[in-house]
C-alpha positions in Angstrom: 38.9 -20.6 -2.7 38.1 -17.9 -5.2 34.7 -19.5 -6.1 33.8 -19.8 -2.4 34.7 -16.1 -1.9 32.6 -15.2 -5.0 29.8 -17.2 -3.6 29.9 -15.4 -0.3 30.1 -12.1 -2.2 27.0 -13.0 -4.2 25.2 -14.1 -1.1 26.0 -10.8 0.7 24.9 -8.8 -2.4 21.7 -10.7 -2.5 21.0 -10.1 1.2 21.7 -6.4 0.8 19.3 -6.2 -2.2 16.6 -8.1 -0.2 17.1 -5.8 2.8 16.9 -2.8 0.5 13.6 -4.0 -1.0 12.2 -4.7 2.4 13.2 -1.3 3.6 11.5 0.4 0.7 8.4 -1.7 1.2 8.3 -0.7 4.9 8.9 2.9 4.1 6.0 3.0 1.6 3.8 1.7 4.5 5.0 4.6 6.7 4.5 7.1 3.9 0.9 6.1 3.6 0.4 5.1 7.2 -2.5 7.5 7.6 -4.5 5.7 4.9 -5.6 2.9 7.2 -7.0 5.3 9.8 -8.7 7.4 7.1 -10.4 4.4 5.4 -11.5 2.8 8.7 -13.0 6.2 9.7 -14.8 6.2 6.4 -16.2 2.7 7.0 -17.4 3.7 10.5 -19.1 6.9 9.2 -20.8 4.9 6.4 -22.0 2.3 8.9 -20.8 -0.7 6.9 -20.2 -2.9 10.0 -23.5 -1.8 11.6 -25.5 -2.9 8.5 -23.6 -6.2 8.1 -24.2 -7.0 11.8 -28.0 -6.6 11.4 -27.9 -9.0 8.4 -26.2 -12.2 9.4 -26.1 -13.5 5.8 -23.6 -12.4 3.2 -24.6 -9.1 1.6 -23.9 -8.4 -2.0 -22.2 -5.2 -3.1 -25.4 -4.0 -4.8 -27.4 -4.6 -1.7 -24.9 -2.8 0.5 -24.4 0.2 -1.8 -28.2 0.7 -2.0 -28.7 0.3 1.8 -25.9 2.8 2.5 -26.6 5.2 -0.3 -23.1 4.8 -1.7 -21.5 4.7 -5.1 -21.0 0.9 -5.7 -17.7 1.2 -7.5 -16.2 3.4 -4.7 -17.6 1.2 -2.0 -16.1 -1.9 -3.7 -12.6 -0.2 -3.6 -13.1 0.7 0.1 -14.1 -2.9 0.9 -11.2 -4.4 -1.2 -8.7 -2.3 0.8 -10.2 -3.3 4.2 -10.6 -7.0 3.3 -6.9 -7.0 2.4 -6.2 -6.0 6.0 -8.5 -8.5 7.6 -11.3 -6.1 8.2 -14.5 -7.6 6.6 -14.5 -10.8 4.6 -15.6 -11.7 1.1 -17.7 -14.9 0.7 -20.6 -16.2 -1.4 -24.2 -15.3 -1.1 -27.0 -17.9 -1.4 -27.4 -17.0 -5.0 -23.7 -17.6 -5.6 -22.7 -14.0 -6.0 -19.9 -12.3 -4.1 -20.9 -11.0 -0.7 -19.5 -9.5 2.4 -19.6 -10.5 6.1 -18.2 -9.4 9.4 -15.0 -10.5 11.1 -14.0 -10.2 14.7 -12.0 -7.0 13.7 -14.9 -5.4 11.8 -17.2 -5.9 14.8 -15.0 -3.5 16.7 -16.3 -0.8 14.3 -20.0 -1.2 15.2 -20.9 2.2 16.5 -23.0 0.9 19.4 -21.2 -2.4 19.9 -20.4 -3.7 23.4 -16.7 -3.8 22.6 -16.7 -1.2 19.9 -13.6 1.0 19.4 -15.3 3.1 16.8 -15.6 6.2 19.1 -11.9 6.0 19.9 -10.9 6.0 16.3 -13.3 8.8 15.4 -11.8 10.9 18.2 -8.2 10.3 17.3 -8.8 10.8 13.6 -10.7 14.1 14.1 -9.0 17.2 12.6 -8.5 18.6 16.2 -6.5 15.6 17.3 -4.6 15.2 14.1 -3.4 18.8 13.8 -0.9 18.7 16.7 1.1 15.9 15.0 2.4 18.5 12.5 4.0 20.4 15.5 5.8 17.4 17.1 9.2 18.2 15.7 8.9 21.8 16.7 8.2 20.7 20.3 11.2 18.4 20.3 13.4 21.1 18.9 12.5 23.3 21.9 14.8 22.1 24.6 12.5 23.0 27.4 9.3 21.8 25.7 8.0 25.4 26.0 5.6 25.0 23.1 3.4 21.9 23.5 2.2 20.6 20.1 -1.5 20.8 20.9 -1.2 24.4 22.1 0.8 25.3 19.0 -2.0 24.0 16.8 -5.0 25.3 18.7 -3.8 28.1 21.0 -4.9 26.3 24.2 -4.3 23.0 25.9 -6.5 19.9 25.3 -8.6 20.4 28.4 -9.4 24.1 27.8 -10.2 23.3 24.2 -12.7 20.6 25.2 -14.3 22.9 27.7 -14.8 25.6 25.0 -16.0 23.1 22.4 -18.9 20.9 23.5 -18.8 18.8 20.3 -15.1 18.0 20.8 -15.8 17.3 24.5 -18.4 14.8 23.5 -16.0 13.1 21.1 -13.5 12.9 24.0 -16.0 11.5 26.5 -17.3 8.9 24.0 -13.7 7.8 23.3 -13.0 7.4 27.0 -16.3 5.5 27.5 -15.3 3.2 24.6 -12.0 2.3 26.4 -13.7 2.0 29.7 -15.9 -0.8 28.4 -12.9 -2.8 27.3 -10.8 -2.1 30.5 -13.6 -2.8 33.0 -14.3 -6.1 31.3 -10.7 -7.0 31.6 -10.7 -6.0 35.3 -13.7 -8.2 36.0 -12.1 -11.1 34.3 -8.6 -10.7 35.6 -8.7 -9.2 39.1 -12.2 -8.6 40.4 -10.9 -9.2 44.0 -9.5 -5.6 44.1 -13.0 -4.3 44.9 -13.7 -6.8 47.7 -14.5 -4.8 50.8 -14.6 -1.5 49.0 -17.9 0.3 49.6 -17.3 3.7 48.0 -15.2 4.5 44.9 -14.4 7.9 43.6 -13.5 7.8 39.9 -11.1 10.7 39.4 -11.4 12.1 35.9 -14.3 9.7 35.3 -15.7 11.4 32.2 -19.4 10.6 31.5 -19.4 7.9 34.3 -19.3 4.8 32.1 -16.5 3.3 34.1 -18.4 3.6 37.4 -21.7 2.5 35.9 -20.0 -0.7 34.8 -18.2 -1.3 38.1 -21.4 -0.8 40.1 -23.2 -3.2 37.8 -20.5 -5.8 38.4 -20.1 -5.0 42.1 -23.5 -3.8 43.3 -22.3 -3.0 46.8 -20.2 -0.1 45.5 -21.4 3.5 45.8 -19.8 5.5 43.0 -18.7 9.1 42.9 -17.9 10.2 39.3 -15.6 13.2 39.7 -14.6 15.4 36.8 -14.4 19.0 35.7 -17.7 20.8 36.1 -18.5 21.1 32.4 -18.1 17.3 32.1 -19.9 16.2 35.3 -22.8 18.6 34.6 -23.8 16.7 31.4 -23.0 13.1 32.5 -26.0 10.8 32.2 -27.8 9.5 35.2 -26.6 6.1 36.4 -27.9 3.9 39.3 -25.5 3.9 42.2 -23.4 6.8 40.8 -23.4 10.5 41.7 -21.7 13.1 39.5 -19.5 15.7 41.2 -17.7 18.6 39.5 -14.4 19.9 40.7 -10.7 20.1 40.2 -8.5 17.1 41.2 -5.6 19.4 41.8 -7.5 21.1 44.6 -9.4 18.2 46.2 -10.8 14.7 45.7 -14.1 13.6 47.3 -13.7 11.1 50.1 -14.1 7.4 49.4 -12.7 4.0 50.4 -10.8 3.9 47.1 -9.8 6.4 44.5 -9.9 5.1 40.9 -7.9 6.7 38.1 -7.9 5.3 34.6 -5.8 6.9 31.9 -5.6 10.1 33.9 -2.0 10.3 35.3 -0.3 9.7 31.9 -1.6 13.1 30.9 0.5 14.9 33.4 4.2 15.4 34.5 5.7 13.7 37.5 5.2 16.8 39.6 1.5 17.1 38.6 1.0 13.4 39.2 2.3 13.7 42.7 -0.1 16.6 43.3 -3.1 14.5 42.1 -2.0 11.4 44.0 -1.5 13.5 47.2 -5.1 14.7 46.9 -6.2 11.1 46.4 -4.3 10.0 49.5 -6.0 12.7 51.5 -9.4 11.5 50.3 -9.0 7.8 51.4 -8.8 6.2 54.9 -5.1 6.0 55.9 -5.5 2.6 57.5 -7.3 0.6 54.8 -7.8 3.0 51.8 -6.1 2.6 48.5 -5.8 4.1 45.1 -6.4 2.0 42.0 -4.6 3.1 38.9 -5.1 1.8 35.3 -2.2 2.8 33.1 0.1 1.3 30.5 3.5 0.2 32.0 6.3 0.5 29.5 9.1 -2.1 29.5 12.6 -1.0 30.3 15.0 0.1 27.5 15.3 -2.4 24.7 12.3 -4.5 25.7 9.9 -1.8 24.4 6.9 -3.7 25.6 3.9 -3.2 27.9 5.5 -5.1 30.8 3.5 -8.2 31.9 0.7 -7.7 29.4 -1.3 -10.9 28.8 -1.5 -10.1 25.2 1.9 -9.7 23.5 0.3 -8.2 20.4 -0.4 -5.1 22.5 3.4 -4.5 22.9 3.6 -1.5 20.6 0.5 0.3 22.0 2.3 1.7 25.0 5.0 3.2 22.9 2.5 4.7 20.5 0.5 6.1 23.5 3.7 7.8 24.7 3.9 9.5 21.3 0.3 10.5 21.7 1.0 12.0 25.0 3.8 14.0 23.5 1.5 15.3 20.7 -1.6 15.9 22.7 -0.5 16.9 26.2 1.9 19.5 27.7 3.9 17.2 29.9 2.2 13.7 29.8 4.0 10.4 29.2 3.8 6.7 29.7 5.9 5.3 32.5 8.0 2.4 33.4 7.7 0.4 36.7 10.5 2.5 38.2 8.8 5.8 37.2 5.5 4.7 38.7 7.3 3.7 41.9 8.9 7.2 42.0 5.6 9.2 41.7 3.8 6.9 44.2 6.5 7.1 46.8 6.7 10.9 46.5 3.0 11.1 47.0 3.2 9.2 50.2 2.3 5.7 49.1 4.6 3.3 50.8 3.5 0.2 49.1 2.0 -0.8 45.7 1.2 -3.9 43.7 0.7 -4.5 40.0 -1.8 -6.8 38.4 -1.5 -7.4 34.6 -4.8 -7.9 32.8 -5.7 -8.6 29.2 -5.7 -4.9 28.2 -3.4 -2.1 27.3 -3.4 -1.0 30.9 -2.2 -2.8 34.0 -3.8 -2.3 37.4 -1.7 -0.6 40.1 -2.9 -0.6 43.7 -1.2 1.9 45.9 -1.5 2.0 49.7 -0.7 4.9 52.1 0.4 2.6 54.9 
């Protein structure tokens, strides 16, 4: 009996030691968690993925460093780090030397790539967007959230800051356009029927109009109204089938068969969402109009997932986005199905449906009658 007890004791001790080692390893990852974002940003700015994509054969370190005008030893260390994380791959060139090629992950870093996420990373890794994170604990310590983290860092909210800084506004619009390309593709593949019979669509908070441009290309019967703040709409590029209109969604929304909102409502409190949705309800026909919402839907309590997402690997993104909302907006948040039902009902939408697509967001269709 004594030996068995000792054996159990040793086993428990070994388990505790293993758990301690794993905890330390994980904590080191958290300590240096910013490193991955910073190194990937570096790779985007250097144009590594862009150059490799133009040259389909493996490229040697010497070739790559000359082409990019980089120090070869430093570039090697950058690539070694990224290869270890599955970004880029090392293989042999025709001459038998070590060379580098693209991976599905590195192709997302191509600046002008169809499915590129480079613009989004450049936006979130900018000094402007990183600064508010240092004020997150101060916001939480304030019981009434009286000092939003972004305002504490910059003296104004994210929207007024973008209005006053064209360069930052451009970063924001490029990031939203980047996500629009991914989301619209998922809509087309997953639930294109939602636009059947819809002749006019107003994209509320539509940025530079990328979303509507892609929707009109996919569904050419649609006439699009890209609606955003005047300083955004005034510089939006021309697109066939799309008109740009400047205004304030809290005051009115241009009339259309359907109002479309992608990653807009999560920026605002419940009360503000109800205001926006009420204006959308007033803008659409009461008998057959609808509001189409693209947002993440957070799983209830311990599930901690994006409910119904076709891609389980996206499960943490919604929770991360909720932290982003806390750092970057005054009252924004990601919502559960119950929380979405509440704001929709309060805004006068008696019925809604949810379609899950292969994206961070799900598609909510809300009907006034």
